[in-house]
Structures are given as C-alpha cells and as structure tokens.
GUTOR-51224 format. One record per residue: chain; x, y, z of N, C-alpha, C in turn. Coordinates in steps of 0.001 Angstrom, whole numbers. Atoms other than C-alpha are relative to their C-alpha. Layout:
BEGIN
 chaine    n_c1    n_c2    n_c3   ca_c1   ca_c2   ca_c3    c_c1    c_c2    c_c3
      A       X       Y       Z       X       Y       Z       X       Y       Z
...
//
This chain:
BEGIN
 chaine    n_c1    n_c2    n_c3   ca_c1   ca_c2   ca_c3    c_c1    c_c2    c_c3
      A   -1421     337      13   -7323   13647   11220     734     859    1008
      A    -816    -752    -944   -4833   14639   13863    1438    -497     -76
      A   -1403     359     148   -1218   14432   12782     904    1065     599
      A    -795   -1074    -578     -88   17494   14719    1095    -564     901
      A   -1195     416    -744    3431   16944   16109     373   -1469    -194
      A    -415    1355     334    3525   13408   14720    1281      69    -829
      A   -1283      24     704    7014   12561   13477    -118   -1001   -1141
      A     284     816    1177    6683   11262    9934    1192      30    -946
      A   -1144     158     897    9518    9967    7758    -517    -468   -1358
      A     501     288    1344    8795    9973    4004    1172    -216    -950
      A   -1008     225    1035   11047    8374    1392    -581     394   -1360
      A     465    -432    1318   10878    9455   -2239    -772    1299      59
      A     775   -1213    -303    9786   12876   -1018     343    1187    -891
      A    -463   -1147     783   11468   15027   -3664    -928     375   -1148
      A     899    -297    1117    8670   14852   -6249   -1243    -884      78
      A    1157     862     171    5310   13380   -7238    -826    -227    1250
      A     824     363   -1150    3299   11543   -4596     706     368    1304
      A    -736    -303   -1226    6031   11942   -1975     -40    1472     350
      A      64   -1447    -205    6113   15701   -2416   -1394     415     454
      A    1383    -369    -325    2302   15951   -2291    -376    -384    1419
      A     367     407   -1361    1972   13965     916     832     750    1036
      A    -794    -835    -912    4819   15944    2502    -706    1328     246
      A     710   -1272    -143    2916   19171    1833   -1285    -181     800
      A    1260     257    -707    -329   17616    3104     241    -219    1494
      A    -312     226   -1410    1254   16404    6359     483    1288     668
      A    -463   -1265    -569    2917   19789    6842   -1178     897     366
      A    1208    -772    -322    -495   21438    6705    -642    -481    1290
      A     512     563   -1251   -1411   19139    9592     942     279    1184
      A    -992    -360   -1025    1581   20548   11548     782   -1206     511
      A    -838    1148    -338    3459   17251   11476    1471     415      -9
      A   -1450    -162      71    7194   17055   12080     513    -993   -1031
      A    -326     825    1145    8682   15748    8862    1491    -273    -149
      A   -1324     363     485   11796   13896    7793    -189    -385   -1466
      A     163     245    1428   12021   14039    4007    1281    -607    -560
      A   -1164     704     525   14307   11642    2181    -121    -301   -1484
      A    -171     480    1366   15474   10891   -1335    1494      85    -275
      A   -1416    -125     347   18785   10865   -3202     376    1446    -322
      A    -248   -1356     482   18418   14526   -4239    -330    1034    1075
      A     212    -960   -1081   18890   16963   -1358    -451    1364    -521
      A     384   -1288     566   18496   19984   -3635   -1505      61    -235
      A    1445      39     228   14989   18945   -4662    -770     -98    1319
      A     637      88   -1319   14158   18056   -1059     -79    1380     650
      A      -5   -1355    -551   15116   21586     -46   -1114     830    -626
      A    1092    -708     678   12650   22930   -2636   -1352    -401     599
      A    1247     483    -621    9893   20753   -1155    -148     587    1395
      A      22    -561   -1352   10811   21907    2343    -505    1434       2
      A     382   -1411      41   10407   25558    1374   -1459     193    -401
      A    1416     -62     375    6938   24822     -30    -919    -448    1141
      A     800     509   -1109    5784   23245    3226    -564    1152     839
      A     660   -1022    -825    3428   25156    5514     866     389    1195
      A    -867    -260   -1159    5917   24841    8397    1400    -538    -298
      A   -1328     496     377    9409   24514    6898     954    -173    1181
      A    -844     154   -1181   10945   24902   10353    -221   -1351     674
      A     266    1334    -539    9396   21517   11172     269   -1078   -1052
      A    -384     947    1052   11014   19768    8202    1510    -196      33
      A   -1418     330      57   14374   18018    8268     246    -930   -1182
      A    -344     752    1200   16162   16436    5319    1055   -1054     315
      A    -940    1094    -224   17993   13126    5246     164    -773   -1310
      A    -244     676    1270   19607   11689    2135     -89   -1510     165
      A     156    1456     -16   18594    8087    1418      66    -518   -1426
      A     -61     709    1278   19565    5868   -1499    -480   -1420     262
      A     581    1314    -276   17288    2815   -1407     771   -1134    -672
      A    -814    1038     644   19646     963   -3762    1169    -440     886
      A   -1124     287    -893   22339    1096   -1075    -553    -431    1359
      A     838     419   -1127   20379    -952    1434     660    -977     975
      A    -612    1086    -772   22928   -3265    3034     216     328    1470
      A    -134    -354   -1420   23304   -1315    6282    -713    1315     276
      A     805   -1183    -292   20496    1098    7128     -41     325    1499
      A      84    -221   -1449   20995     822   10910     520    1380     418
      A    -466   -1348    -371   23157    3984   11235    -930    1095    -513
      A     917    -982     583   20761    5880    8952   -1251     140     854
      A    1198     -26    -841   17773    4929   11097     294     690    1326
      A    -360    -670   -1252   19575    6012   14264     119    1507    -198
      A    -102   -1425     317   20346    9346   12604   -1389     621    -142
      A    1365    -496     186   16685    9744   11634    -713     152    1342
      A     646     -44   -1313   15478    8965   15164     481    1200     811
      A    -576   -1096    -778   17822   11556   16652    -450    1380    -476
      A     414   -1307     527   16470   14349   14418   -1106     627     841
      A    1085    -499    -857   13340   14635   16585    -153    -833    1278
      A      76     923   -1137   14101   12035   19256   -1183    -958    -114
      A    1064     988     182   11590    9626   17737    -491     -33   -1431
      A     711     126    1280    9607    8439   14720   -1335    -676     292
      A    1325     586    -188    5886    7717   14651    -473    -787   -1222
      A     482     621    1230    5217    6820   11011    1116      13   -1042
      A    -901      81    1152    7465    5599    8199    -850    -215   -1244
      A     722     148    1262    6031    6141    4726     996    -419   -1074
      A    -865     566    1033    7826    3888    2251    -581     346   -1371
      A     538    -483    1270    7187    5811    -952     997     -93   -1147
      A   -1011     -10    1047   10485    5695   -2836    -107   -1208    -913
      A      61    1108     951   10516    3599   -5997     195     467   -1423
      A    -194    -299    1419   10926    3396   -9755    -876    -934    -820
      A     914     777     828    8624    2182  -12527     705    -545   -1248
      A    -545     685    1172    9112     330  -15816    -959     146   -1170
      A     793      13    1224    7909     568  -19423     763    -784   -1063
      A    -685     838     984    9267   -2368  -21402    -563   -1410      43
      A     416    1391      71    8291   -5825  -22578    1013    -878     734
      A    -892     899    -750    9714   -8664  -20475    1112    -545    -887
      A    -984     601     906   11477  -10158  -23510    1112     976    -367
      A    -976   -1028     367   13291   -6865  -24116     733     587    1208
      A    -540    -604   -1223   14230   -6134  -20488    1209    -774     508
      A   -1214     629    -512   17775   -6842  -19358    -174    -366    1470
      A     124     457   -1383   18094   -8754  -16103     569    1040     970
      A    -546   -1052    -863   20152   -5864  -14715   -1062    1057     313
      A    1107    -936    -243   17043   -3671  -15090    -969    -598    1013
      A     857     683    -980   14913   -6245  -13259     598     116    1405
      A    -688     -60   -1293   17502   -6285  -10483     -72    1394     604
      A      52   -1377    -504   17598   -2507  -10215   -1385     343     543
      A    1374    -271    -441   13797   -2317   -9944    -259    -652    1356
      A     214     695   -1271   13757   -4913   -7159     849     600    1115
      A    -846    -612   -1033   16670   -3308   -5329    -649    1242     578
      A     604   -1254    -454   14852      26   -5151   -1364    -229     639
      A    1402     124    -435   11208   -1007   -4814    -185    -977    1151
      A     222    1039    -998   11528   -4130   -2694    1095     -46    1067
      A   -1046     202   -1006   14895   -4712   -1012     301    1274     783
      A    -236   -1250    -718   15485   -1041    -193   -1090     302    1000
      A    1153    -271    -869   12003    -712    1263     -21    -909    1219
      A      74     905   -1157   12112   -3827    3425    1237     144     891
      A   -1199    -201    -817   15681   -3121    4549    -180    1183     946
      A     249   -1165    -848   14661     313    5831   -1032    -336    1071
      A    1033     427    -951   11574   -1193    7458     595    -857    1109
      A    -606     888    -992   13607   -3904    9192     941     757     935
      A    -908    -778    -842   16130   -1358   10436    -756     819    1035
      A     810    -797    -927   13365     725   12042    -857    -869     918
      A     931     867    -734   11288   -2221   13275     349    -199    1477
      A    -304     179   -1433   13194   -2867   16553    -368    1206     850
      A     373   -1212    -732   12583     754   17571   -1499      19     266
      A    1458      56    -184    8820     407   17000    -389   -1083    1007
      A     310    1111    -919    8770   -2935   18843     342     396    1433
      A    -421    -395   -1348   10657   -1481   21804    -971     983     635
      A     922    -986    -580    8205    1402   22224   -1463    -433    -110
      A    1344     576     127    5183    -799   21396    -967     938    -725
      A     833    -926     763    3891    1685   18869     724     362   -1290
      A    -583    -417    1272    4437    2617   15236    -950    -286   -1141
      A     872     158    1163    2962    2696   11769     867      -8   -1256
      A    -650      91    1295    4407    1505    8472   -1052     243   -1080
      A     873    -281    1135    2748    2969    5369     808    -259   -1268
      A    -728     386    1199    3730    1528    2002    -794     417   -1224
      A     633    -366    1262    2937    3099   -1362     340   -1098    -998
      A    -243    1065     978    2564      93   -3658    -583     455   -1331
      A     605    -355    1282     366     231   -6778   -1166    -937    -244
      A    1035     929     463   -2742   -1225   -8353     660   -1213    -649
      A    -671    1156     587    -237   -3394  -10237     709    -852    1055
      A    -359     914   -1073     691   -4792   -6850   -1098   -1019     238
      A    1145     921     -89   -2700   -6488   -7146    -243    -726   -1319
      A     195     589    1328   -2834   -7111  -10909    1238     307    -848
      A   -1130    -232     898    -176   -7423  -13606    -489     541   -1334
      A     367    -566    1293    -309   -5337  -16788    1228      17    -912
      A   -1136     -11     930    1848   -5236  -19944     969    1156     257
      A   -1085    -983     -77    5155   -3319  -19964     470     277    1418
      A    -349    -260   -1401    5459   -3537  -16172     289   -1304     757
      A    -137    1328    -617    6432   -7163  -15471     784      33    1309
      A    -812     -14   -1217    9219   -6535  -12957    -500    1036    1004
      A     610    -989    -894    7590   -3413  -11544   -1173    -631     744
      A    1143     676    -628    4396   -5402  -10915     477   -1059     990
      A    -524    1045    -889    6432   -8249   -9425     538     601    1294
      A    -553    -635   -1206    8231   -5888   -7026   -1100     495     921
      A    1113    -492    -811    4928   -4405   -5877    -802   -1163     598
      A     623    1206    -558    3326   -7852   -5489     817    -500    1203
      A    -873     471   -1081    6333   -8786   -3347    -183     821    1265
      A     236    -851   -1169    5733   -5812   -1073   -1278    -409     729
      A    1252     447    -626    2163   -6983    -473     235   -1269     805
      A    -265    1245    -719    3392  -10436     478     778     232    1274
      A    -824    -264   -1177    6040   -9128    2852    -790     710    1088
      A     646    -816   -1024    3915   -6522    4600   -1293    -626     535
      A    1127     753    -554     828   -8730    4918     497    -970    1070
      A    -590     902    -995    3051  -11241    6712     474     778    1219
      A    -514    -807   -1112    4710   -8535    8804   -1137     501     881
      A    1141    -505    -766    1322   -7128    9844    -461   -1014    1037
      A     422    1055    -928     377  -10458   11401    1022    -201    1117
      A   -1056     234    -980    3739  -10772   13150      67    1074    1076
      A    -215   -1117    -941    3686   -7345   14818   -1305     565     558
      A    1307    -486    -480     -14   -6994   15621       4     210    1511
      A      10     -88   -1462     534   -7632   19334     958    1060     523
      A    -907   -1085    -404    3234   -4933   19392    -612    1369    -276
      A     724   -1253     233     627   -2291   18490     616     812   -1151
      A    -591    -642    1173    2290   -1566   15141    -922    -237   -1196
      A     931      94    1131      47    -814   12154     759     -75   -1320
      A    -534      71    1365     714   -1592    8492   -1116     381    -964
      A     988    -454     980   -1148     271    5741     612     -52   -1394
      A    -421      76    1399    -762    -604    2065    -880     928    -831
      A     709    -949     860   -1732    2236    -286     267    -379   -1456
      A    -127     449    1387   -2408    1166   -3891    -483    1088    -954
      A     428   -1032     939   -2425    4130   -6293    -327    -598   -1367
      A     196     241    1412   -3951    3885   -9715     839    1019    -746
      A    -740   -1025     739   -2898    6467  -12284     -62    1331     748
      A    -122   -1296    -661   -1662    9645  -10571     923     850    -870
      A    -747    -870     909    -359   12623  -12528    1324     440     637
      A   -1354    -289    -471    3355   12563  -11678     972    -270   -1152
      A   -1021     308    1003    6627   12082  -13541     418   -1467      26
      A    -389    1404    -145    6624    8356  -12759     254    -663   -1346
      A    -208     623    1308    6273    7395  -16427    1220     580    -711
      A   -1196    -600     588    8973    9862  -17505    1267    -645     563
      A   -1170     571    -657   11385    8332  -14992      63   -1521    -107
      A      61    1457      93   10344    4736  -15762    1155    -549    -835
      A   -1100     632     710   13087    2386  -16928    -509    -772   -1217
      A     289     804    1189   13025     917  -20430     863   -1264      51
      A    -662    1299     -11   14491   -2442  -21406    1497      34     202
      A   -1453     -98    -149   18101   -1236  -21497     421     799    1228
      A    -305    -732   -1226   17839     729  -18257     -61    1498    -130
      A     121   -1445     187   17451    4183  -19781   -1400     459     381
      A    1310    -555    -365   14604    6489  -18767    -876     116   -1231
      A     927    -136    1110   11486    6589  -20907     -72    1453    -496
      A     -27   -1441     307   11448   10426  -20762   -1256     536    -679
      A    1271    -490     530    7848   10700  -21969   -1116    -303     996
      A    1147     174    -890    4544   11040  -20126   -1035    -920    -648
      A    1077     867     493    2038    8205  -20558   -1314     766     -12
      A    1311    -646      68   -1448    9268  -21592    -806    -255    1264
      A     771     359   -1199   -3006    7409  -18656     503     754    1224
      A    -574    -749   -1111    -624    9085  -16239    -361    1478    -103
      A     364   -1396     253   -1290   12489  -17797   -1424     289     452
      A    1419    -150    -364   -5018   11933  -17168    -314    -544    1388
      A     198     592   -1318   -4499   10504  -13679    -462     994    1050
      A     441    -828   -1124   -5567   11824  -10302    1025    1089     295
      A    -901   -1053    -468   -4125   15109   -9110     675    -471    1284
      A    -737     446   -1182   -1435   14531   -6487    -612     532    1292
      A     612    -588   -1198   -3213   16864   -4049   -1219    -816     450
      A    1175     818    -309   -6408   14800   -4266     426   -1349     565
      A    -506    1284    -488   -4471   11576   -3849     485     126    1442
      A    -557    -189   -1338   -2657   12945    -797   -1096     132    1051
      A    1105    -182    -948   -5910   13997     879    -645   -1345     347
      A     601    1320    -237   -7395   10512     432     941    -912     775
      A    -972     844    -680   -4215    8857    1575      95     336    1488
      A     -86    -394   -1406   -4006   10863    4800   -1186    -528     801
      A    1169     551    -679   -7535    9783    5671     184   -1486     288
      A    -229    1440    -187   -6572    6126    5175    1037    -255    1083
      A   -1040     151   -1018   -3458    6540    7320    -562     320    1379
      A     601    -383   -1282   -5427    8298   10066    -869   -1126     561
      A     873    1099    -424   -7860    5374   10157     742   -1326     139
      A    -829    1210     -65   -4990    2862   10059    -606   -1136    -814
      A     541    1006     904   -6590    1068    7138    1075   -1024    -331
      A    -975    1019     376   -4935   -2218    6236     427     160   -1452
      A    -297    -151    1424   -5173   -1623    2490   -1070     856    -645
      A     965    -842     694   -6795     961     253     483     259   -1420
      A    -282    -322    1397   -6962    1491   -3517    -469    1434    -252
      A     340   -1389     307   -6868    5145   -4591     270     216   -1483
      A    -169    -143    1441   -7488    5559   -8292   -1313     309    -672
      A    1211    -215     767   -9993    6058  -11058    -909   -1217      20
      A     998    1082     -25  -13059    3905  -11606     525   -1275    -644
      A    -481    1183     705  -11314    1566  -14064    1028    -773     819
      A    -995     687    -817   -8391     837  -11740    -658    -726    1177
      A     708     623   -1125  -10720     140   -8808    -782   -1213    -482
      A     744    1126     575  -12902   -2063  -11020     919   -1171    -290
      A    -946    1068     336   -9841   -4019  -12151     368    -828    1227
      A    -338     719   -1231   -8969   -4901   -8545   -1133    -940     404
      A    1147     858    -336  -12482   -6231   -7940    -135   -1155    -984
      A      68    1069    1004  -12453   -8180  -11203    1063   -1058     257
      A   -1073     945    -305   -9136   -9760  -10210    -448   -1011    1049
      A     443     883   -1079  -10811  -11186   -7143   -1188    -862    -405
      A    1264     699     238  -14227  -12135   -8480    -147    -563   -1419
      A     109     500    1368  -13726  -12670  -12226    1333     160    -720
      A   -1347    -176     552  -10028  -13085  -13074      99    -270   -1501
      A     -52     276    1441  -10710  -14536  -16550    -454    1207    -807
      A     482   -1205     674  -12684  -11457  -17547    1080    1079      37
      A   -1046   -1007    -125   -9919   -9207  -16228    1158    -303    -940
      A   -1119     378     871   -7237  -11156  -18117    -293     361   -1453
      A     397    -324    1363   -9152  -10682  -21343      19    1509    -241
      A      23   -1458     124   -9628   -6970  -20723    1414     580     -29
      A   -1376    -504     -61   -5952   -6441  -19868     723    -235   -1317
      A    -651     277    1285   -4843   -8092  -23099    -361    1036   -1054
      A     492    -953     994   -6911   -5551  -25038     196    1458     422
      A     -43   -1365    -531   -6432   -2520  -22819    1270     731    -410
      A   -1161    -865     225   -4117     370  -23595     410     557    1365
      A    -423    -375   -1348   -2171     820  -20385    1200     940     -16
      A   -1110    -945      61     456    3273  -21618    -498    1399     295
//
C-alpha cells in the first residue's frame, strides 16, 4: 500500500469505522480531511492520528444535502486537491417495519443515500476534469441481503449499490474507481446510535455487534481493498460472508436461515 501524501476525505470520521480508517490512513502518511457533524469529536480523532499536522477538519451534515457544491470547493482548497472520497457517514436502524414511522425511514434515506450521492455528485466534476479519482463507499452486508429490524437501513444500502454500480460503468473511461466496502458486524457504537421506530436512539449494544470485528482489523483489510481498487469486498465474520454467497447461489436456504437467525 502506498497512500503517502494522498489526499483522502472521510465522512463519518468522528467514531467507529470512520475513526479507525482515519488512524490507519494517517499511519500511511496520508493527508486527511475528516468530516462529521461533531467538530469536537473530530478534533479528538485528529489528535490520535500519527500525523495530526496533516489532518484538517470540515463539518458536514449529510442530512443537509441540497447544495454541497460550496462545501466541496472548500474541501478541495484545503490541500489544493482530493484523491479519494470515502463515503462512510450513515445511521442504522433497529425496529420492525410495521412499527417504524415514515419520518424515520426518510431520515435514514436522507443520511445514508441522498447525502452520500449528493456529496459524490458535487465532487464528481472535479474528478472528471482531472481524469482521476476514487470513490469508496462503506455500505453493509445488508446492502446485499435484508435482515429483520433493518428494513429501511437495508433498503438505503441496497440503493447505494445500485447507484454506484451504475456510476462505475459511466465513469470508467474517466479513470475514476468505485469501491464498495460491505462490513459485517464490526464492534462500534452503530447499534447504540441506531434509530428505533419512533426515531429515538436504541442506546444499547447488540450482542452481534459486541462480538464483531475489531475496528483496527477492519481498517487494515479495507485499506488493502482500496489500494487494489477492488470493485466490491465483504469484510466480516464467516457467517456474514456465507450469507452473501447463499444469497447468490441458494436464496431460499438463506431466507429460511434469516427467519430463524438472531440478528440483534
């Protein structure tokens, strides 16, 4: 891997996977732009980086996605360029579809899907003009399969796959790469921050998340996939990887297993 002096913009960088990959890229001597809604937490991540002098902070609210053009111009000016955008920001869900208010569904899509593609579209002309760039999207195993309590979350991640698979074909001749990263269970606060049916946070850690991959291990595997410009990679435990294969080759078996599985 050689990310030295590469300019990498990471959304959702204040905690969890975003924080871990920020630290991993910093060890590679990358120039980082870290974004989220919480500048205070971003500052904490910056100070943990191997080269904090090569880290700049930029507040981004993915829910406020209607005009990202000025934000992108501000990001470009921080280092006079951007090489890789890592779309990591997002929010999860833990509620049955029948109990989930439509306002919660909308919020999940605004953050996970519309915010992500709006930021991508705002940066895309810059990549096209310089005939080089790399979009990396943190989706989920549930972007490939649907599981209980995550109907709208799964739908938002499925939507990202559809959009970025199409975009990859459109921008291939412009020398722009698209990498979809599909995490399985990773030990972060994602389940604590997940929205319930009324829009409140769950505030508890799922057992599966508690037993998930360490963020440092995930980050190491992810950087390898980004370096190789993989189109898509699943990073998770054996069961999550198996589920993706079953979805393709034996969907009826997978459907039966999911109905019985404990996915909390």
